[in-house]
MIDREN-573437 format. One record per residue (C-alpha): residue number from 0; residue in one letter; x, y, z. Coordinates in pm, 1 decimal. Example, Ala and Ser with C-alpha at 12.3 -4.5 7.8 and 13.67 -1.06 7.14 Angstrom:
<pts>
0	a	1230.0	-450.0	780.0
1	s	1367.0	-106.0	714.0
</pts>
This chain:
<pts>
0	m	0.0	0.0	0.0
1	s	140.1	335.5	-91.4
2	n	28.1	687.3	-162.6
3	t	197.7	685.4	-499.5
4	g	46.6	614.2	-838.4
5	g	86.8	244.2	-768.5
6	s	-144.5	241.4	-468.9
7	r	-454.0	27.8	-433.5
8	w	-752.8	64.3	-205.4
9	h	-778.7	-202.0	62.8
10	p	-1124.7	-274.3	201.5
11	l	-1017.9	-259.8	565.3
12	t	-857.6	80.9	530.3
13	r	-1213.1	219.4	547.1
14	l	-1290.9	135.7	909.6
15	p	-1541.1	318.5	1128.2
16	a	-1384.3	649.6	1227.1
17	i	-1494.6	638.9	1590.8
18	a	-1335.8	296.5	1644.1
19	v	-1008.8	408.8	1489.5
20	v	-990.7	724.5	1703.2
21	l	-1067.0	542.9	2024.9
22	v	-822.4	260.9	1960.9
23	s	-553.0	510.2	1862.9
24	l	-616.4	714.0	2178.9
25	g	-586.3	404.6	2394.3
26	a	-245.4	328.6	2244.2
27	v	-122.5	687.6	2256.7
28	i	-189.8	746.8	2625.1
29	g	-4.6	424.2	2700.6
30	g	-260.5	272.1	2933.0
31	a	-436.3	-57.8	2909.8
32	a	-741.8	130.4	2785.7
33	y	-992.7	-130.5	2682.3
34	w	-1346.5	-73.4	2581.8
35	a	-1632.7	-287.2	2461.9
36	m	-1961.1	-194.6	2305.5
37	g	-2204.3	-257.5	2589.0
38	e	-2019.9	-562.6	2721.2
39	e	-1789.8	-625.8	3015.5
40	e	-1434.0	-508.5	2964.4
41	p	-1203.1	-788.1	2844.7
42	e	-907.2	-886.0	3059.9
43	p	-584.4	-696.6	2978.3
44	e	-420.1	-1011.5	2844.9
45	h	-698.3	-1035.8	2586.4
46	c	-473.3	-850.2	2342.1
47	e	-138.0	-885.9	2509.3
48	g	-153.8	-1263.5	2521.4
49	y	-169.6	-1300.5	2145.1
50	l	182.1	-1177.4	2066.7
51	s	510.8	-1179.7	2256.1
52	r	709.5	-863.1	2319.0
53	e	994.7	-1003.5	2107.6
54	t	766.1	-1053.8	1809.5
55	v	611.8	-708.1	1848.0
56	v	959.7	-559.7	1838.9
57	l	1021.9	-720.7	1497.3
58	l	762.7	-483.5	1353.8
59	a	977.0	-187.3	1453.9
60	g	1308.8	-323.9	1329.8
61	g	1436.1	-465.4	1659.7
62	d	1652.2	-292.4	1923.8
63	p	1362.5	-232.2	2166.8
64	g	1561.3	-89.1	2457.1
65	d	1331.5	-67.1	2757.7
66	y	1020.3	-72.5	2539.6
67	t	702.2	-215.5	2691.3
68	p	413.6	-282.9	2449.7
69	s	105.4	-71.0	2511.5
70	w	-200.2	-255.6	2384.8
71	s	-561.2	-153.2	2336.6
72	g	-852.0	-331.5	2179.2
73	y	-1215.8	-413.7	2165.7
74	e	-1436.1	-707.2	2078.8
75	v	-1761.2	-655.5	1891.1
76	p	-2050.9	-812.0	2084.2
77	a	-2238.7	-1091.8	1914.4
78	r	-2550.0	-884.8	1858.8
79	g	-2351.8	-642.4	1640.8
80	a	-2163.3	-899.7	1441.5
81	d	-2421.2	-917.5	1165.3
82	v	-2380.7	-546.4	1082.5
83	p	-2140.3	-521.3	786.5
84	t	-1886.3	-245.7	733.3
85	v	-1878.2	-30.3	420.4
86	d	-1671.5	-295.8	240.5
87	g	-1915.6	-577.3	320.4
88	t	-1699.3	-747.1	584.5
89	t	-1792.6	-778.7	949.5
90	n	-1547.1	-651.9	1210.5
91	l	-1515.8	-900.2	1496.6
92	f	-1216.6	-803.6	1705.8
93	r	-935.9	-551.6	1700.4
94	c	-607.9	-507.5	1886.6
95	s	-356.0	-230.9	1838.3
96	v	-13.4	-170.7	1987.5
97	r	220.8	128.8	1975.5
98	l	566.2	30.9	1845.7
99	p	905.3	169.8	1951.7
100	s	922.6	340.3	1611.2
101	g	612.2	545.2	1690.9
102	d	399.0	351.9	1443.0
103	i	84.0	167.3	1548.7
104	a	34.9	-197.2	1452.2
105	e	-331.2	-282.2	1416.3
106	f	-456.6	-642.2	1408.7
107	m	-812.8	-662.6	1277.0
108	t	-1014.4	-985.1	1281.4
109	s	-1310.7	-984.9	1044.3
110	t	-1503.6	-1193.5	800.9
111	a	-1289.2	-1249.3	493.5
112	w	-1329.4	-1062.9	169.2
113	e	-1305.9	-1256.5	-155.8
114	e	-1049.3	-1048.2	-338.5
115	g	-674.7	-1072.8	-301.8
116	p	-373.2	-1238.9	-461.9
117	y	-354.3	-1617.6	-485.9
118	r	-733.5	-1630.0	-506.4
119	p	-949.6	-1678.5	-818.4
120	t	-1134.9	-1345.9	-805.9
121	p	-1044.9	-1058.0	-1042.9
122	i	-764.8	-824.4	-935.1
123	g	-507.8	-622.6	-1128.0
124	a	-154.1	-741.8	-1194.5
125	n	-28.4	-459.9	-970.6
126	w	-149.2	-638.8	-657.6
127	y	76.3	-934.7	-735.8
128	n	360.7	-691.5	-793.7
129	d	331.8	-579.5	-429.8
130	a	244.4	-910.6	-264.9
131	t	456.1	-1194.4	-126.7
132	p	289.3	-1519.1	-14.4
133	l	308.3	-1598.0	356.1
134	g	460.6	-1941.1	307.7
135	s	446.8	-2165.5	615.8
136	g	160.9	-2352.7	445.6
137	v	-93.7	-2085.8	539.4
138	s	-315.2	-1885.1	306.7
139	g	-237.3	-1515.2	282.1
140	w	18.2	-1254.4	180.3
141	t	217.7	-955.5	293.4
142	e	318.1	-630.7	128.1
143	r	474.2	-311.1	259.1
144	g	344.1	-263.8	613.2
145	y	38.4	-480.0	551.7
146	g	-61.6	-847.0	559.0
147	v	-363.6	-1078.2	551.3
148	v	-405.5	-1439.2	665.3
149	l	-711.2	-1666.7	656.5
150	l	-785.4	-1853.5	977.5
151	p	-858.9	-2228.8	960.2
152	d	-1206.8	-2315.5	834.3
153	a	-1314.7	-2433.5	1180.4
154	c	-1279.4	-2076.9	1309.8
155	a	-1591.1	-1976.3	1116.8
156	e	-1790.2	-2157.0	1386.8
157	k	-1594.1	-2005.4	1674.8
158	f	-1649.5	-1640.7	1584.1
159	p	-1985.2	-1461.1	1535.7
160	s	-1926.2	-1457.2	1160.0
161	q	-2245.5	-1625.4	1038.8
162	s	-2023.3	-1920.7	933.9
163	d	-1830.5	-1702.0	688.8
164	p	-1451.7	-1747.8	662.9
165	v	-1249.7	-1536.5	906.7
166	q	-928.9	-1344.2	838.7
167	v	-675.7	-1142.0	1035.6
168	v	-530.1	-824.4	884.6
169	l	-213.7	-661.4	1013.9
170	k	-168.3	-297.4	920.4
171	l	114.2	-65.8	1025.0
172	r	-64.5	267.0	1001.6
173	q	236.6	474.3	895.7
174	a	460.8	219.2	723.4
175	c	186.6	98.0	490.2
176	w	168.3	447.3	339.6
177	g	544.4	492.2	325.9
178	n	555.9	748.8	609.0
179	l	782.5	526.2	821.8
180	p	1015.4	240.3	722.2
181	a	839.6	-95.5	693.8
182	p	984.8	-409.9	851.8
183	p	1109.5	-690.1	625.7
184	q	816.9	-891.9	496.3
185	p	933.8	-1212.6	673.9
186	d	916.4	-1027.0	1007.4
187	l	572.6	-892.1	919.0
188	a	461.1	-1243.7	825.4
189	k	595.9	-1386.6	1153.2
190	a	405.0	-1132.1	1361.3
191	l	83.3	-1180.1	1162.1
192	v	85.5	-1561.5	1163.6
193	s	199.6	-1581.8	1526.6
194	y	-85.4	-1354.9	1635.7
195	a	-342.5	-1539.1	1422.7
196	s	-231.5	-1888.9	1528.1
197	t	-241.5	-1795.9	1898.6
198	m	-589.0	-1647.1	1853.2
199	a	-706.5	-1962.9	1672.7
200	e	-568.7	-2188.1	1946.8
201	l	-733.3	-1984.7	2223.3
202	k	-1062.5	-1991.5	2032.7
203	g	-1040.1	-2369.6	1995.9
204	c	-1000.5	-2377.4	1617.9
205	g	-622.7	-2393.9	1574.5
206	t	-445.2	-2674.4	1392.2
207	k	-88.2	-2802.9	1407.9
208	e	-36.7	-2687.0	1049.0
209	f	-159.4	-2332.9	1112.5
210	r	147.0	-2175.7	1269.3
211	w	464.1	-1988.4	1188.5
212	s	727.3	-2223.3	1041.5
213	g	991.8	-1973.3	931.6
214	d	950.4	-2082.2	569.6
215	v	866.4	-1740.4	423.8
216	p	970.4	-1659.5	67.3
217	e	1189.3	-1355.0	13.7
218	k	1076.4	-1130.4	-268.0
219	p	1371.7	-1079.4	-504.8
220	s	1446.0	-767.9	-703.6
221	p	1311.9	-766.2	-1060.7
222	r	1536.9	-927.2	-1319.6
223	p	1558.4	-864.9	-1694.8
224	l	1327.6	-1094.0	-1887.4
225	p	1550.3	-1376.5	-2016.9
226	d	1560.0	-1495.8	-2375.9
227	g	1336.5	-1793.4	-2294.4
228	d	1174.9	-1992.5	-2012.2
229	h	1001.2	-1683.8	-1876.9
230	c	883.0	-1702.3	-1515.8
231	a	1116.5	-2003.7	-1483.0
232	l	863.4	-2214.9	-1676.4
233	p	1015.4	-2437.0	-1948.4
234	g	940.2	-2313.2	-2300.4
235	f	719.8	-2024.8	-2181.5
236	t	740.3	-1683.5	-2347.2
237	v	530.3	-1379.1	-2263.4
238	p	588.5	-1103.0	-2527.2
239	r	471.5	-1106.3	-2886.5
240	p	719.6	-1274.9	-3123.1
241	q	825.1	-945.9	-3285.2
242	d	815.9	-740.0	-2966.1
243	s	1037.0	-432.9	-2951.2
244	g	1075.8	-152.1	-2701.3
245	p	1236.0	-94.4	-2361.5
246	a	1344.7	-413.5	-2186.9
247	l	1082.7	-600.1	-1986.5
248	e	1140.9	-738.1	-1636.1
249	q	1008.9	-1025.4	-1430.8
250	t	979.3	-1097.3	-1059.7
251	v	927.5	-1455.6	-944.1
252	v	845.8	-1533.9	-580.7
253	g	726.7	-1832.1	-378.2
254	d	698.4	-2203.8	-441.2
255	a	441.4	-2384.3	-654.0
256	g	405.8	-2637.4	-371.5
257	d	260.5	-2356.4	-157.5
258	s	190.5	-2028.3	-341.0
259	w	393.0	-1889.7	-632.3
260	s	363.7	-1589.6	-860.5
261	c	542.5	-1418.9	-1146.5
262	v	491.4	-1060.8	-1266.2
263	v	612.4	-928.3	-1602.5
264	g	630.6	-557.4	-1679.4
265	r	859.6	-255.7	-1652.1
266	e	1011.8	-67.2	-1358.0
267	l	857.7	-321.9	-1122.5
268	d	1036.6	-193.5	-812.6
269	g	988.1	175.2	-892.4
270	e	737.6	433.0	-778.2
271	e	577.2	422.0	-1124.7
272	a	570.0	44.3	-1170.8
273	q	414.9	-94.3	-1488.1
274	p	303.7	-453.2	-1413.4
275	a	151.1	-588.5	-1733.5
276	v	59.3	-945.1	-1637.6
277	a	77.3	-1173.8	-1335.5
278	f	66.7	-1553.0	-1317.4
279	a	3.5	-1746.5	-996.5
280	l	-21.6	-2100.6	-865.6
281	t	-145.9	-2208.0	-523.4
282	t	-216.4	-2536.9	-348.7
283	h	-407.0	-2381.9	-57.7
284	q	-733.9	-2565.0	-11.9
285	q	-923.4	-2251.9	94.7
286	a	-843.2	-2087.4	-240.1
287	i	-925.5	-2406.0	-429.6
288	d	-1257.0	-2441.4	-244.4
289	s	-1353.5	-2085.6	-346.3
290	y	-1300.3	-2158.4	-716.1
291	d	-1614.2	-2176.5	-929.3
292	p	-1558.9	-2264.6	-1296.7
293	a	-1880.6	-2087.8	-1393.8
294	t	-1760.4	-1749.0	-1268.3
295	h	-1384.1	-1760.5	-1226.6
296	r	-1264.5	-1913.2	-1551.8
297	d	-1377.1	-1638.0	-1785.1
298	n	-1356.1	-1303.1	-1609.8
299	e	-1269.1	-1009.5	-1834.7
300	n	-899.1	-983.8	-1755.9
301	t	-858.4	-1264.4	-1501.7
302	r	-844.8	-1633.7	-1575.6
303	a	-841.2	-1920.8	-1326.0
304	e	-844.8	-2295.8	-1366.5
305	l	-805.4	-2599.8	-1142.6
306	l	-523.8	-2838.5	-1237.1
307	t	-447.4	-3185.1	-1100.2
308	c	-86.2	-3288.1	-1146.3
309	s	81.2	-3591.3	-990.1
310	g	-207.8	-3624.3	-748.0
311	e	-182.2	-3262.4	-627.3
312	k	-442.3	-2992.1	-692.7
313	y	-326.9	-2648.6	-806.6
314	l	-523.0	-2334.4	-878.0
315	a	-368.6	-2156.7	-1178.0
316	i	-444.2	-1784.0	-1216.8
317	m	-359.1	-1513.1	-1468.9
318	a	-423.5	-1138.7	-1418.1
319	f	-382.1	-958.5	-1750.3
320	g	-334.0	-586.9	-1688.1
321	a	-611.8	-417.0	-1491.4
322	v	-939.8	-569.5	-1377.3
323	r	-1128.2	-370.7	-1643.8
324	a	-936.0	-305.4	-1963.8
325	e	-1164.3	-24.2	-2077.9
326	d	-1139.5	169.6	-1750.0
327	p	-809.9	97.0	-1571.1
328	p	-729.6	291.1	-1253.2
329	p	-449.2	548.5	-1282.6
330	s	-204.1	307.6	-1121.6
331	m	-264.2	53.5	-1400.7
332	e	-302.4	268.1	-1713.7
333	r	53.2	212.7	-1833.4
334	g	50.3	-152.0	-1726.3
335	q	-269.2	-211.3	-1922.9
336	k	-123.9	-42.8	-2230.7
337	l	191.0	-253.1	-2198.1
338	a	-16.4	-570.8	-2177.0
339	e	-218.2	-480.9	-2488.3
340	t	71.1	-365.8	-2708.1
341	r	368.1	-586.9	-2620.2
342	l	237.5	-915.3	-2481.1
343	k	78.0	-1204.6	-2662.1
344	p	-300.9	-1182.4	-2695.4
345	k	-469.1	-1259.2	-2366.7
346	e	-619.8	-1597.2	-2451.5
347	e	-307.5	-1720.9	-2628.4
348	l	-91.6	-1612.8	-2335.1
349	y	-319.5	-1785.9	-2085.2
350	q	-316.4	-2114.0	-2275.5
351	d	61.5	-2097.7	-2309.8
352	f	90.5	-2038.4	-1934.6
353	l	-132.5	-2336.6	-1854.9
354	a	64.7	-2561.3	-2089.0
355	a	398.8	-2454.7	-1939.6
356	a	267.2	-2487.8	-1583.4
357	k	134.0	-2837.1	-1652.8
358	t	468.8	-2942.3	-1795.4
359	s	656.8	-2800.6	-1498.0
360	l	418.4	-2957.6	-1244.6
361	g	420.2	-3300.7	-1407.2
362	c	63.6	-3302.6	-1534.7
363	p	-35.0	-3584.7	-1772.7
364	v	40.4	-3496.2	-2134.6
365	p	-254.4	-3556.6	-2371.5
366	e	-196.0	-3833.9	-2621.9
</pts>
């Protein structure tokens, strides 16, 4: 998330103003200022118990000195849980903590929204350019000062979510907009998953697989597009055969055995990034379960398809330019133009990606 031309709107950035002010005030004055909406006040450890001091410090770059975390939070009572926010999600619980850097880390538990990378719903290629999968075998991603993780399916019955999936969002209020330095994404992922796994365990819906494992992919710097085998897929090429113009780049991150993505475009690590297309693979069952061939295979600029290779299920996704080609947001205008003028036609490119992915994953080859 940034305030540059490459920014995107995140649903949970539009939270009720009163809640934000009160939570911020509780953190600023440094007290254990808890409040609930008509319910008994939660115990102080209600927030503090979810994350260790050492993990909190990671969000501020370490070197805590004599820092003591100052938490505040609230839990939405059950009778209010069926009232959606402006983005259609339902806020369930929130904790915030002031960091040694002066930033505020906010952990928001809510019903999950459908959109996001490594999921079959339409998003622009620019989201993949910012995102890194969480790894650790859990479903979610991080970007600068921001991260999202889906809780295990059983948690839908443990929260007042009307049986909808539940997610935890971590947002560093200043770092996500570039106003303060952001921690490395592995540290952000550790804090997010550690908080979420502790919450799931205390709610009685944790699993032995849903926890921080340290296996978080590092997002590399963009590299020039090689002569062949683009996105590290054998025989795969992205541009038109007679393409000419400034050199294209690619960024490949993750592991196809968990979540993997590749973005092709120009100036991918710059303030004016031009992501033209993104390809993704994921084995996460929650993403696979949300796939519907009737709606997700033929979106305007997004394609998704379920593959079975060597007994393993993969969801293959392509995001070609912006969500809507005829009306791209300012952050995707140049990326959309790049996709239309220098890459293979959308359908041809998608079929080539599927063929290369199947070969790489060991899918059966048609006779």
